[in-house]
C-alpha positions in Angstrom: -12.2 22.4 2.0 -9.9 20.2 0.5 -10.3 18.2 -2.6 -7.4 15.5 -1.9 -4.5 15.0 -0.2 -1.4 13.1 -1.1 0.3 10.7 1.9 3.9 10.0 1.6 5.2 10.8 5.1 4.8 9.9 8.8 3.4 13.0 9.9 0.9 14.0 7.0 -2.2 12.1 8.6 -5.0 14.8 9.5 -8.6 14.3 9.9 -9.4 17.1 7.2 -12.8 16.9 4.9 -11.2 15.3 1.7 -12.5 13.5 -1.3 -9.8 11.8 -2.3 -6.7 10.7 -0.8 -3.6 9.1 -2.7 -1.6 6.9 -0.3 1.1 4.6 0.1 0.2 1.2 2.1 2.2 1.0 5.5 5.5 -1.0 4.4 7.2 -0.8 7.7 11.0 -1.2 6.3 10.0 1.4 3.8 7.8 4.1 6.0 8.5 4.1 9.4 5.4 4.8 11.2 3.4 6.7 8.6 1.4 4.9 5.9 -2.4 3.9 6.1 -1.8 1.3 8.2 -0.3 3.0 11.5 -3.1 5.6 10.4 -6.0 3.5 10.6 -8.1 5.5 12.6 -7.6 8.8 10.5 -8.0 7.0 7.4 -11.5 4.9 8.5 -12.7 8.5 9.8 -12.1 10.1 6.0 -14.2 6.9 4.9 -16.9 7.1 6.9 -16.9 11.0 5.6 -17.2 9.4 1.8 -13.1 9.9 0.9 -12.3 8.0 -1.8 -9.1 6.4 -0.8 -6.3 5.5 -3.7 -3.3 2.9 -2.6 0.0 2.3 -3.7 3.2 0.4 -2.9 6.5 0.7 -2.8 9.3 -1.6 -4.3 10.3 -4.5 -1.6 13.7 -4.1 -1.8 14.1 -7.4 0.7 12.4 -9.7 -1.5 10.2 -10.9 0.9 6.4 -10.0 -0.9 4.9 -11.0 2.3 1.3 -10.7 1.8 0.6 -9.2 5.3 2.1 -6.1 3.9 -1.1 -5.6 1.8 -3.2 -5.5 5.1 -4.2 -1.7 5.1 -6.1 -2.6 1.4 -9.1 -2.7 3.7 -8.6 1.0 3.7 -8.2 1.4 0.2 -10.6 1.6 -2.7 -8.3 1.5 -5.5 -5.1 -0.2 -5.5 -2.5 1.1 -8.1 0.7 -1.2 -7.9 2.9 -1.7 -11.1 2.9 -5.2 -12.9 6.0 -6.4 -10.4 4.7 -5.6 -7.7 1.6 -7.0 -8.4 2.1 -10.2 -9.6 5.4 -10.8 -6.5 2.7 -10.0 -3.8 0.3 -12.2 -5.6 2.8 -15.3 -6.7 0.9 -15.1 -10.4 2.5 -15.1 -13.8 0.5 -12.5 -15.3 -0.9 -8.8 -14.8 -4.7 -9.9 -15.4 -4.1 -13.3 -12.9 -2.7 -10.2 -10.3 -5.4 -7.8 -10.5 -8.0 -10.5 -10.5 -6.1 -11.8 -7.2 -5.8 -8.7 -5.5 -9.8 -8.3 -5.7 -10.1 -10.5 -3.1 -8.3 -7.4 -0.6 -9.7 -4.3 -2.7 -12.4 -3.5 -4.8 -10.8 -2.1 -7.8 -7.4 -2.8 -9.2 -4.9 -0.7 -11.4 -1.8 -2.4 -12.8 0.1 -0.6 -14.1 2.7 -2.1 -17.2 4.4 0.8 -18.9 4.7 0.1 -22.5 2.3 -3.0 -22.0 -0.3 -0.6 -21.0 -2.7 -1.5 -18.1 -4.5 -3.9 -16.6 -7.7 -3.0 -14.3 -9.7 -5.1 -12.4 -13.3 -4.9 -10.4 -16.2 -6.8 -9.4 -17.8 -6.4 -12.9 -14.3 -8.1 -14.5 -10.5 -7.8 -15.3 -9.7 -6.0 -18.5 -6.5 -4.4 -20.2 -5.8 -1.3 -22.2 -3.1 -0.7 -24.6 -0.5 1.4 -23.9 -1.6 5.0 -25.4 1.3 5.5 -28.5 3.8 8.2 -27.8 7.3 9.3 -28.8 9.1 9.2 -25.8 11.9 10.9 -25.0 11.8 11.0 -21.1 9.7 8.7 -19.3 10.5 10.4 -15.5 7.5 11.4 -13.7 5.0 9.2 -16.1 4.1 7.5 -13.5 2.8 10.3 -10.9 1.2 11.7 -14.5 -0.4 8.4 -14.6 -1.5 8.3 -11.0 -2.9 12.3 -10.8 -4.9 11.6 -13.7 -6.3 8.2 -12.2 -7.3 10.2 -9.1 -8.8 13.1 -11.3 -11.1 10.6 -13.1 -11.9 8.7 -10.1 -12.5 11.9 -8.4 -14.9 13.0 -11.3 -16.9 10.3 -12.0 -15.7 8.5 -14.5 -15.8 4.7 -14.7 -13.0 2.1 -13.8 -12.2 1.7 -17.7 -12.6 5.7 -18.4 -10.1 6.6 -15.1 -7.6 4.2 -16.5 -8.0 5.0 -19.9 -7.5 8.9 -19.1 -4.5 8.2 -16.9 -2.9 5.8 -19.8 -3.3 8.7 -21.8 -1.8 11.3 -19.5 1.3 9.0 -18.9 2.2 8.6 -21.9 1.8 11.9 -23.4 3.9 13.4 -20.4 6.8 11.0 -21.7 7.0 13.3 -25.1 9.2 15.8 -23.0 
């Protein structure tokens, strides 16, 4: 069967045997009827088959940052917001406090911080990793590379620290041109 499926459009969800799903949460103003929230039954079926669900969230152009938008996190194993998104949704002042606050909604969190590295949290605590040194030429796509490497490391059974570290290295290296 398929190893992974990336969900970014409403029609993408179908019950298939997959090991990993990377999906956006359902922010109605951004995705219409797509995302995890409107496809709860399919995602729940995947999870009963052992599928790992990694959730992401988009920028809230409305500026509301309504915590209710995060309701689909109950379907997610690992949440990957950037620092601004995490701080806005949790009304906290730092990536570390935002990651800790998000643990009340999801088992594992990785907050990306660009040049400042990454902060991650799970039941064992919160930790931060510095950014991997890179001679950045073009940062376009670094976030996508980070997410892909994170998903790969999680699927291979790496710890959260190993996965975040691998993702940070891959994302940084992707900016070098």
